[in-house]
C-alpha positions in Angstrom: 242.3 -50.5 179.9 242.4 -47.2 178.2 239.2 -45.1 177.5 239.4 -46.1 173.8 239.6 -49.7 174.8 236.7 -49.3 177.2 234.5 -47.7 174.5 235.4 -50.5 172.1 234.5 -53.1 174.7 231.1 -51.5 175.5 230.2 -51.1 171.9 231.0 -54.8 171.4 228.7 -55.7 174.4 225.9 -53.5 172.9 226.2 -55.3 169.5 226.2 -58.7 171.1 223.2 -58.1 173.3 221.3 -56.3 170.6 222.0 -59.2 168.2 220.8 -61.8 170.8 217.5 -59.9 171.1 216.9 -59.2 167.4 217.7 -55.5 167.7 219.7 -53.3 165.4 222.6 -52.1 167.5 222.8 -48.8 165.6 219.6 -47.9 167.4 221.3 -48.1 170.8 223.1 -44.8 171.4 226.0 -44.8 174.0 226.0 -41.7 176.1 229.4 -41.3 177.8 228.6 -39.7 181.1 231.4 -37.2 181.6 230.3 -35.6 184.9 233.1 -35.0 187.4 235.8 -36.2 185.0 239.0 -34.3 184.2 239.5 -32.6 180.8 242.2 -35.1 179.7 239.8 -38.0 180.0 237.2 -36.2 177.9 239.8 -35.4 175.3 240.8 -39.1 175.3 237.3 -40.1 174.5 237.1 -37.4 171.8 240.3 -38.7 170.3 238.8 -42.2 170.2 236.0 -40.8 168.0 233.2 -40.7 170.6 230.9 -37.7 170.2 227.9 -38.3 172.4 228.3 -37.1 176.0 226.0 -36.7 179.0 226.3 -34.2 181.8 224.3 -33.8 185.1 224.8 -30.1 185.8 224.7 -27.2 183.5 227.6 -25.2 185.0 229.9 -28.2 184.9 228.9 -28.9 181.4 229.8 -25.4 180.4 233.2 -25.8 182.0 233.7 -29.1 180.2 232.4 -28.3 176.7 231.9 -24.6 176.0 235.4 -24.3 174.5 235.3 -27.7 172.8 231.9 -27.5 171.1 233.1 -25.1 168.4 236.0 -27.5 167.7 233.8 -30.5 167.1 230.8 -29.8 164.8 229.4 -33.3 165.5 229.6 -33.1 169.3 226.3 -34.0 170.8 225.6 -33.1 174.4 222.7 -34.4 176.5 221.5 -33.1 179.9 220.8 -36.2 182.0 220.6 -34.6 185.5 217.9 -32.5 187.2 217.4 -29.1 185.7 216.6 -26.0 187.8 214.4 -23.5 186.1 217.0 -20.7 186.6 219.4 -22.8 184.5 217.0 -23.4 181.6 218.4 -20.6 179.5 221.9 -21.9 179.7 220.7 -25.5 179.1 218.9 -24.5 175.9 222.0 -22.7 174.7 224.4 -25.6 175.3 222.6 -29.0 175.1 221.3 -31.0 172.1 218.8 -33.0 174.1 217.3 -32.7 177.6 216.4 -36.0 179.3 214.9 -34.7 182.5 211.7 -32.7 181.9 209.8 -33.5 185.1 207.4 -30.6 186.1 205.1 -28.0 184.5 207.2 -25.0 185.6 210.3 -26.4 183.9 208.4 -27.4 180.7 207.0 -23.8 180.5 210.4 -22.3 181.1 212.1 -24.5 178.5 209.4 -23.6 176.0 210.0 -19.9 176.6 213.7 -20.2 176.3 213.6 -22.2 173.1 211.3 -19.7 171.5 213.6 -16.8 172.5 216.7 -18.6 171.2 215.0 -19.9 168.1 215.6 -23.6 169.0 213.6 -26.7 169.1 215.6 -29.1 171.3 214.2 -32.7 171.6 213.2 -33.6 175.1 212.5 -36.7 177.2 210.2 -36.9 180.2 211.8 -38.2 183.4 209.6 -40.8 185.1 210.2 -41.6 188.8 209.7 -45.3 187.8 210.0 -46.6 191.4 208.1 -43.7 192.9 211.0 -43.0 195.3 210.7 -39.8 197.4 214.3 -38.8 196.9 214.3 -39.0 193.1 213.1 -36.6 190.5 210.6 -37.4 187.9 206.8 -37.7 187.5 204.9 -40.6 188.8 203.9 -43.1 186.1 200.2 -42.3 186.6 200.9 -38.7 185.8 202.4 -39.3 182.3 199.3 -38.9 180.1 198.4 -35.5 181.6 202.0 -34.2 181.7 202.8 -35.4 178.2 199.7 -33.5 177.0 200.8 -30.4 178.8 204.3 -30.5 177.4 203.0 -31.0 173.9 199.8 -29.0 173.7 200.6 -26.1 176.1 204.4 -25.8 175.7 204.9 -27.2 172.2 207.9 -29.2 173.3 209.2 -31.9 171.1 208.8 -34.9 173.5 210.5 -37.9 172.0 210.6 -40.4 174.8 211.0 -41.3 178.4 213.9 -41.5 180.9 214.3 -43.3 184.2 216.6 -44.4 186.9 215.4 -47.6 188.6 215.8 -48.2 192.3 219.3 -49.4 193.0 218.4 -52.2 195.3 215.8 -53.9 193.1 216.1 -55.8 189.8 216.1 -53.2 187.1 214.5 -55.2 184.3 211.0 -54.9 185.8 211.3 -51.1 185.8 212.7 -51.0 182.3 209.8 -53.1 181.2 207.3 -50.7 182.7 208.9 -47.7 181.1 208.9 -49.6 177.8 205.2 -50.3 178.1 204.5 -46.6 178.9 206.4 -45.4 175.8 204.6 -47.9 173.6 201.2 -46.7 174.9 202.1 -43.1 173.9 204.0 -43.8 170.7 207.2 -42.4 172.0 210.2 -43.8 170.1 213.1 -43.1 172.6 213.9 -44.7 175.9 216.8 -43.4 178.0 217.6 -46.2 180.5 220.4 -48.4 181.5 223.8 -47.4 183.1 227.2 -49.1 183.6 225.9 -51.9 185.8 222.6 -52.7 184.0 222.6 -51.5 180.4 222.5 -55.0 179.1 219.2 -55.4 180.8 217.8 -52.3 179.1 218.7 -53.2 175.5 216.2 -56.1 175.2 213.5 -53.6 176.3 214.2 -51.2 173.5 216.5 -48.7 175.2 217.7 -46.2 172.6 220.0 -44.3 174.9 222.2 -45.9 177.6 224.1 -43.7 180.0 227.5 -45.1 180.9 230.2 -43.4 183.0 232.4 -45.4 185.2 232.7 -48.3 182.7 234.2 -45.8 180.2 236.1 -43.3 182.4 236.7 -45.2 185.6 235.8 -43.8 189.0 235.0 -40.1 189.1 238.1 -38.1 190.1 236.5 -35.1 191.9 
């Protein structure tokens, strides 16, 4: 299928799943994960009317989108990969939302850059929901203190939580935990669910699902 057909199919799945669970599908935002995809595939998605994209790395995002963003006023770019503090300036300049705030040093740096650039970009805190050594994110028990630091010390606009569950365990239990944490702190947004498991995230109030291969196919480089 073409990218346009893939997008239509995924939107249909979102609507069906949301309806089954009594949710408004317009509250489930589809992020097309465009990392390591060639320019012609990104253009095909744009031609199909899609405007919300996610990137893992700042430099690649600049290569993909810096020349396109002025052409599409409604283009919305989200950073969904780990962010190094030395890339915070470029991230604030390019992205419309950052999903991966995960340590005090980064929160402070983002605050400084937003102040200097006159921006107030909404952010999500990445939670290492399975407490895996190889993954980024704060431990679930650290959320109250870290959320307070981000809001009170850094004045960041924290709107929700993001997670990547362990790949070898049922994802729903981890989505449920993230959902519970967000509810406890009155956070409206949840970034969870990818190509293989987004239908498990929708019943648990995911507001952003991150889908790459189901839209674009396998990454080409």
